[in-house]
Backbone bond lengths (Angstrom), bond angles and torsions (degrees), N, CA, C in turn:
res aa  C-N    CA-C-N  psi(-1)  N-CA   C-N-CA  omega(-1)  CA-C   N-CA-C  phi
1 M - - - 1.451 - - 1.520 108.91 -
2 S 1.308 115.58 143.69 1.458 120.25 -179.32 1.530 110.00 -92.33
3 I 1.312 115.30 175.24 1.469 121.19 179.14 1.532 110.48 -63.23
4 Y 1.341 116.88 -31.63 1.465 120.38 179.28 1.529 111.07 -66.46
5 D 1.325 116.79 -35.79 1.469 119.82 176.20 1.523 110.67 -62.20
6 Y 1.325 116.28 -46.03 1.467 119.96 -179.70 1.530 111.63 -65.04
7 I 1.324 117.03 -39.40 1.469 120.25 179.16 1.524 110.53 -63.11
8 T 1.327 117.42 -44.97 1.471 119.37 -178.79 1.524 111.76 -68.22
9 I 1.316 117.28 -36.80 1.468 119.48 177.84 1.523 110.54 -66.13
10 L 1.335 117.25 -43.35 1.467 120.29 177.53 1.523 111.35 -63.19
11 W 1.323 117.75 -40.42 1.465 121.33 177.82 1.531 110.26 -62.57
12 F 1.323 117.12 -42.85 1.455 122.08 178.32 1.531 110.78 -60.62
13 V 1.314 117.83 -46.27 1.470 121.89 179.74 1.524 110.45 -64.56
14 F 1.327 117.65 -40.38 1.462 121.90 179.38 1.530 111.32 -63.11
15 V 1.326 117.68 -46.64 1.468 121.37 179.17 1.524 110.24 -63.98
16 L 1.311 117.27 -41.04 1.457 120.82 177.84 1.526 111.20 -62.99
17 F 1.314 117.31 -41.97 1.460 122.45 177.28 1.531 110.41 -60.80
18 L 1.338 117.19 -44.64 1.466 120.43 178.39 1.526 111.70 -63.40
19 L 1.329 117.06 -38.59 1.462 119.66 177.72 1.527 111.32 -63.53
20 F 1.309 117.95 -42.42 1.463 119.95 179.21 1.527 111.83 -67.27
21 I 1.317 118.15 -36.63 1.471 120.94 175.12 1.526 109.62 -62.83
22 L 1.335 116.62 -43.15 1.465 121.03 178.64 1.529 110.84 -63.81
23 I 1.312 117.33 -39.43 1.466 121.17 178.09 1.526 110.59 -62.75
24 I 1.318 117.04 -43.40 1.470 120.96 179.42 1.522 110.71 -62.76
25 L 1.337 116.99 -41.79 1.466 120.40 -179.37 1.526 112.12 -68.81
26 L 1.334 117.26 -33.77 1.464 120.71 -177.49 1.529 113.90 -88.31
27 A 1.310 118.47 -9.40 1.466 121.54 -172.78 1.525 113.19 -59.35
28 K 1.336 118.88 -38.26 1.471 120.51 -178.65 1.522 112.27 -81.84
29 K 1.325 117.00 -42.10 1.466 119.51 -173.18 1.531 112.80 -82.15
30 K 1.326 117.19 -41.08 1.466 120.82 -177.74 1.526 109.07 -134.51
31 P 1.316 117.48 83.29 1.470 119.79 -175.32 1.533 114.07 -66.76
32 K 1.343 117.22 -33.06 1.467 119.09 179.48 1.527 110.76 -64.69
33 L 1.323 116.39 -43.29 1.463 120.34 177.95 1.531 110.74 -64.62
34 A 1.321 116.62 -37.24 1.466 120.74 178.22 1.528 110.97 -64.78
35 I 1.335 116.86 -37.96 1.466 120.28 177.86 1.525 110.44 -66.34
36 W 1.338 116.86 -43.15 1.466 120.14 178.25 1.530 111.52 -64.00
37 L 1.307 116.82 -40.18 1.464 119.52 177.43 1.531 111.54 -66.86
38 T 1.325 117.21 -34.90 1.464 120.37 175.79 1.526 110.31 -64.33
39 F 1.327 116.30 -44.89 1.462 120.67 177.00 1.529 110.77 -60.33
40 F 1.328 116.53 -44.41 1.462 121.32 178.41 1.531 111.09 -61.86
41 S 1.317 117.11 -38.81 1.470 121.12 179.10 1.524 111.61 -65.33
42 V 1.323 116.78 -41.01 1.463 120.14 178.73 1.529 110.28 -65.20
43 V 1.326 116.72 -42.86 1.465 120.19 176.73 1.525 110.14 -61.90
44 L 1.315 116.99 -41.25 1.461 121.59 178.74 1.527 111.35 -62.98
45 I 1.319 117.08 -39.49 1.468 120.69 178.50 1.531 110.65 -62.27
46 V 1.321 117.38 -37.54 1.460 121.20 -177.54 1.530 111.68 -79.17
47 V 1.325 118.17 -42.95 1.459 122.24 -171.18 1.529 113.33 -86.98
48 A 1.303 118.55 -34.60 1.467 122.01 -171.73 1.527 114.68 -59.23
49 P 1.324 121.69 -43.26 1.468 118.75 179.90 1.530 113.61 -59.80
50 F 1.340 116.51 -38.18 1.457 119.65 177.77 1.525 111.04 -68.80
51 G 1.331 116.32 -40.21 1.458 120.23 177.72 1.519 112.49 -65.14
52 I 1.327 116.40 -39.36 1.465 120.27 178.80 1.521 110.21 -64.39
53 K 1.327 117.49 -44.58 1.465 120.35 179.61 1.523 110.75 -63.65
54 Y 1.323 117.26 -43.03 1.459 120.59 178.88 1.527 110.64 -61.91
55 F 1.334 117.28 -45.05 1.462 121.15 179.69 1.526 111.35 -61.42
56 L 1.329 116.91 -45.18 1.470 119.91 179.96 1.526 111.57 -65.02
57 D 1.333 117.12 -40.04 1.464 119.65 -179.81 1.522 112.29 -69.41
58 Q 1.331 118.10 -29.73 1.455 120.78 -178.32 1.521 114.06 -88.83
59 S 1.316 118.11 -17.72 1.466 118.76 -177.23 1.521 112.33 -121.24
60 V 1.303 118.15 -61.74 1.464 121.35 -173.10 1.523 111.26 -76.14
61 R 1.344 117.51 -45.69 1.466 121.46 -176.04 1.524 112.40 -105.70
62 K 1.301 118.55 36.92 1.456 121.15 -175.49 1.529 110.81 -75.11
63 V 1.316 115.93 125.83 1.459 122.42 175.54 1.525 108.66 -133.35
64 T 1.326 115.18 151.75 1.458 120.39 173.21 1.520 107.92 -121.01
65 V 1.311 114.99 140.49 1.457 121.47 178.66 1.521 107.24 -112.59
66 V 1.336 115.66 122.49 1.461 121.61 -177.54 1.526 108.47 -112.72
67 K 1.319 115.29 124.83 1.466 120.77 178.06 1.524 107.82 -82.45
68 D 1.329 116.68 124.00 1.461 121.57 -177.82 1.525 111.45 -94.53
69 K 1.316 116.32 -52.95 1.456 119.84 -174.76 1.524 110.05 -149.57
70 V 1.333 115.44 141.76 1.463 122.05 174.33 1.522 106.99 -122.06
71 V 1.333 116.38 118.76 1.463 121.88 -177.81 1.522 108.30 -122.10
72 R 1.323 114.60 132.21 1.468 119.70 175.89 1.522 108.18 -112.46
73 L 1.313 115.96 117.72 1.456 121.39 179.07 1.524 109.02 -87.34
74 K 1.319 116.42 117.44 1.462 120.69 -176.31 1.526 111.86 -73.01
75 Y 1.336 116.79 -39.31 1.460 119.93 -174.51 1.525 112.81 -71.52
76 A 1.322 117.84 -22.45 1.464 120.34 -177.72 1.526 112.35 -117.87
77 S 1.327 117.29 4.33 1.473 123.39 -174.71 1.528 111.61 42.46
78 T 1.327 113.86 57.56 1.458 122.29 179.98 1.522 108.97 -124.65
79 L 1.326 115.94 141.07 1.459 122.37 175.31 1.520 107.58 -113.64
80 I 1.341 116.51 125.91 1.461 121.95 -178.41 1.523 108.47 -118.32
81 V 1.328 115.93 125.25 1.460 122.54 178.04 1.523 107.59 -115.80
82 T 1.334 116.41 124.39 1.467 120.60 176.92 1.518 108.50 -119.18
83 G 1.320 115.57 155.15 1.456 120.28 179.80 1.508 111.57 -177.04
84 F 1.329 114.70 -165.68 1.458 122.04 -178.57 1.520 109.56 -132.96
85 I 1.322 115.79 146.02 1.460 121.39 172.47 1.521 106.91 -113.43
86 N 1.344 116.20 126.40 1.464 122.50 -175.78 1.522 110.19 -110.13
87 N 1.328 116.22 136.80 1.463 122.19 177.75 1.523 108.54 -91.23
88 K 1.327 116.83 108.40 1.464 121.79 176.96 1.517 111.29 -110.81
89 G 1.330 116.32 12.92 1.457 121.68 -178.63 1.514 112.37 -87.56
90 D 1.325 115.44 -163.99 1.461 122.39 -176.61 1.522 113.43 -104.13
91 V 1.322 118.37 -6.29 1.466 121.39 -176.06 1.527 109.98 -130.98
92 D 1.331 115.29 160.91 1.460 121.28 174.56 1.525 109.07 -80.93
93 F 1.324 115.70 146.30 1.457 121.27 -178.98 1.518 110.40 -111.19
94 H 1.330 115.36 152.84 1.459 121.26 178.89 1.524 111.82 -112.41
95 T 1.321 116.78 -25.84 1.463 121.93 -178.02 1.520 109.13 -140.51
96 C 1.319 115.79 136.15 1.461 120.81 176.05 1.522 109.53 -128.63
97 Q 1.319 115.45 142.60 1.458 121.51 175.94 1.518 107.91 -119.34
98 I 1.320 115.91 127.01 1.458 121.87 179.42 1.522 107.80 -113.83
99 D 1.327 115.99 124.85 1.459 122.26 178.38 1.518 108.35 -105.33
100 A 1.323 116.39 123.38 1.463 122.06 179.28 1.522 108.79 -114.58
101 K 1.328 115.37 132.01 1.465 121.38 178.03 1.523 108.82 -123.27
102 V 1.311 116.17 137.45 1.460 121.93 171.32 1.518 105.96 -102.39
103 I 1.343 115.64 118.56 1.465 121.81 -172.91 1.523 109.44 -117.58
104 R 1.339 116.62 135.65 1.465 120.55 174.04 1.521 109.14 -59.77
105 Y 1.336 115.93 134.10 1.462 119.62 179.67 1.525 109.91 -90.15
106 T 1.317 114.58 137.52 1.455 122.20 171.22 1.527 107.00 -146.99
107 P 1.332 118.27 141.56 1.470 119.37 -179.35 1.529 113.52 -69.85
108 N 1.321 117.56 -18.42 1.458 121.79 178.95 1.534 108.63 -76.17
109 P 1.351 118.71 117.93 1.466 119.92 -176.05 1.531 113.97 -64.59
110 V 1.325 118.03 -30.56 1.463 120.27 179.46 1.532 110.01 -69.61
111 K 1.336 116.69 -46.46 1.463 119.92 178.40 1.527 110.96 -65.39
112 F 1.338 116.55 -34.90 1.463 119.50 178.64 1.526 110.55 -64.77
113 K 1.327 116.96 -39.98 1.469 120.59 177.25 1.528 110.49 -64.58
114 I 1.322 117.10 -40.73 1.463 120.71 177.37 1.530 110.13 -64.46
115 N 1.339 116.73 -41.69 1.467 120.16 178.10 1.524 111.99 -64.49
116 S 1.325 117.45 -30.84 1.466 119.65 -179.99 1.532 111.59 -71.36
117 L 1.331 117.47 -20.55 1.461 120.18 176.63 1.532 111.84 -74.09
118 K 1.326 116.60 -26.58 1.463 121.16 176.81 1.528 108.06 -130.30
119 P 1.335 116.71 84.52 1.467 119.60 -177.00 1.532 112.27 -70.50
120 I 1.333 114.28 161.35 1.461 120.12 176.30 1.524 109.62 -65.52
121 R 1.314 116.25 -48.14 1.463 122.33 178.37 1.517 108.83 -138.39
122 F 1.329 115.43 150.82 1.463 122.44 178.58 1.521 107.99 -139.54
123 K 1.339 115.32 136.63 1.459 118.85 177.71 1.519 109.19 -148.95
124 S 1.333 115.41 140.61 1.463 122.10 175.99 1.518 109.05 -112.93
125 V 1.334 114.73 139.41 1.459 121.46 177.45 1.518 107.13 -124.47
126 V 1.336 116.63 131.73 1.460 121.85 178.55 1.522 108.42 -107.02
127 I 1.334 115.78 128.32 1.462 122.13 177.95 1.521 107.54 -110.34
128 D 1.325 116.57 116.48 1.465 121.94 -179.14 1.524 110.60 -101.18
129 E 1.318 116.41 59.51 1.461 121.86 177.30 1.519 108.22 -127.94
130 N 1.324 116.02 155.72 1.460 120.38 177.96 1.520 109.43 -74.13
131 L 1.316 115.32 133.70 1.460 122.49 178.35 1.516 107.31 -124.18
132 T 1.334 116.24 104.32 1.457 120.78 -176.85 1.526 110.25 -80.61
133 V 1.324 115.78 166.37 1.462 121.83 -178.37 1.529 109.26 -62.03
134 G 1.328 116.38 129.18 1.453 122.14 178.71 1.519 114.33 83.34
135 D 1.309 118.34 -2.58 1.462 122.29 -177.35 1.525 109.67 -96.82
136 S 1.331 116.47 168.91 1.460 120.69 177.37 1.523 109.63 -138.08
137 L 1.320 115.27 154.41 1.463 122.76 178.66 1.523 109.19 -127.30
138 P 1.327 117.50 140.72 1.466 119.35 174.70 1.526 110.66 -79.41
139 F 1.312 115.39 153.71 1.464 120.45 175.52 1.522 109.04 -142.47
140 R 1.321 114.38 163.93 1.460 120.76 179.59 1.525 108.35 -145.68
141 V 1.320 115.62 128.27 1.462 122.03 177.98 1.522 107.25 -117.17
142 V 1.321 116.83 127.62 1.461 121.97 -177.69 1.527 108.95 -116.76
143 F 1.330 115.33 123.27 1.464 122.10 174.67 1.526 107.62 -103.29
144 D 1.318 117.03 105.56 1.464 121.20 177.85 1.518 110.03 -81.01
145 N 1.337 114.97 154.12 1.460 122.18 176.78 1.531 111.28 56.57
146 F 1.326 116.60 45.47 1.465 122.76 -179.61 1.522 107.96 -93.13
147 K 1.328 117.09 106.80 1.463 121.34 -173.75 1.522 113.41 -115.89
148 Y 1.311 118.28 10.10 1.465 120.85 -179.37 1.530 109.24 -69.66
149 Q 1.335 118.02 130.55 1.462 122.03 -174.75 1.528 113.73 -101.70
150 G 1.319 118.79 -13.31 1.459 121.00 -177.27 1.521 112.50 -81.41
151 E 1.338 115.09 -172.99 1.466 120.42 177.50 1.525 109.30 -78.64
152 Y 1.335 115.17 145.48 1.456 120.15 -178.34 1.522 109.83 -148.09
153 N 1.311 114.83 159.84 1.466 123.56 173.67 1.515 108.33 -118.54
154 I 1.323 115.66 152.04 1.459 121.49 175.69 1.525 107.23 -108.30
155 S 1.325 116.69 124.71 1.460 122.21 177.28 1.522 108.18 -109.90
156 L 1.341 116.83 128.99 1.461 122.16 -178.82 1.518 110.00 -121.57
157 E 1.328 115.96 134.73 1.463 122.07 175.32 1.514 108.02 -135.00
158 G 1.329 116.24 144.08 1.453 119.96 -179.44 1.515 112.26 -131.75
159 V 1.337 115.47 142.92 1.459 122.84 175.67 1.518 106.72 -134.19
160 C 1.322 116.08 132.30 1.467 120.24 -179.21 1.523 110.34 -125.86
161 Y 1.326 115.00 150.41 1.462 121.96 179.15 1.512 109.62 -134.14
């Protein structure tokens, strides 16, 4: 976890603490407002961690994964995916994880979404190199013993810390 993760978690705990203090102070004089604030606090407890992660992934830890080449070796039944991971965030990264999924292709978008929930193959690659802001690193994902003969798509996702 980065320093930004700790700052947002501390801010979340601080705001929650202030809300509970406010609820305690308002409980005798304005009970309806105290009930609404309690409800709001419970909703905040459930929703805030997901919102914080989404915000950090979209702004501070933003990365893009670009697929460069997909090669299927017939003689070894191997699928090789190469590409680049770009740092578009606000901080330098030390470790990146790239998740590659091989998904059955279908022109029907609903079936394609269902197929993406259960991919044909899944592989994660961890890159332990420094990735500075605005820089990119090459990566390579190798799927051994890949014998699927139909049409497929490659889905790539990256997370860096």
